[in-house]
C-alpha positions, 0 to 999 in steps of 0.5 A: 191575347192576355197572359198573366204570369206569376203575378203577385199583388200585396195589400197591407202585407197580405198577398191578394194575388200569389203567383197568379197564372191566367190565360185569356183567349182572344174573342172568348168570354172569360169569367172570373169568380171567387169570394169577395176580396180574392183579387178579382177586381184587383186583377182588372185594375192591374191589367188596366195599368191603374195599379202596380204589382210586386212581381210577375208579368202581364202581357197584352198581345205579347207586350209586357206592361212592365216598364211601359211609359204612361203614354204607351199604357194609354195607347193600350188602354184605348183598346179596352172598354170597361163596365164598372160595377156602379156603372160610373156615369157622370151625373151632370152629363147626358146619356149621349155625352157620357157615351161619347166622352172617350171619342171627344177626348181621345179622337179627332172625330167631328161632332157629327161623327161622334153623334153618329157613333153614339146613336149607333151604340145606344141603338145596339143596347136598345136605348136610343130614346134615352139620348138626351136623358140624364143618368138620374132619369134612368133605372139601374138596368138602363144605367148599366146598358148606357155603361155598356154602350160607352164601353163599346163606343171605341170598338175595343179589342177587350171589354172588362165587366166588373160585377155587371149584374150585381144589384139587378133583379133576375129579369134585368140581369138576364137582359144584361147577360144576353146583351153581353153575349150579343155585343161581344159576339157582334164586335168580336171582342175579348171579354173578361167578366168578374162576377159572383152571380150564378146566373151570369156565370151560367149564361155568359161564360165560355171559360171560367176561372176561380180565384182561391188563395191568390191563384187561379183554378180553371173550372168545368164549363158553365153547363157542368160547373154546378156539379163540379168535382172540385169541392171548393168550386162546388161549394162556392157555386152552390153556396155551401158552407162547411 
């Protein structure tokens, strides 16, 4: 599905990604963990084509991103859904307008068709009653659910979640985690989840990679990671400092 080969990304003479290799399997939920600044969110931006990398290769269904024209990248991006850490809703637009924006700008759907798709997406995240509300009228958890509805509106093949539960209370985090599992299974999407939240790691992950010194280490399964035999992984998930 997504293959990352020997990827190098440098910021201010520092190699954030240093020959990174990673395989993201189709229709699986792959979680990326690691300390702040280790390149987790950077990788998402590189896959989305929002930044350039120094060397290496990113393959989407066998197609290399390198050398593609912007129009070709945009076509690939339309197969992606993105849930930002801050939710990134437009304050001046209603919930319905936020969710339906990509359909309005990038499809030939009628107003009625867009409305139907938006209502269905909001029902899936249990927010149909928020259709005409503004983001300022929503709680943090509700904003996150709207962001998820927006991410799935175009029936994406891949959904990226950047710290989807950061700043949420434990109960709301669990609601979002259950929603991620339900919706990605429902639409059959491949998911990439960047997080440092232990509950999200345990409740969502089907495969887990930890970024260390610009490289990716595949960890144990979620039900075994807390007792990892790798000292670096064990210390991270258990919050141990040496």
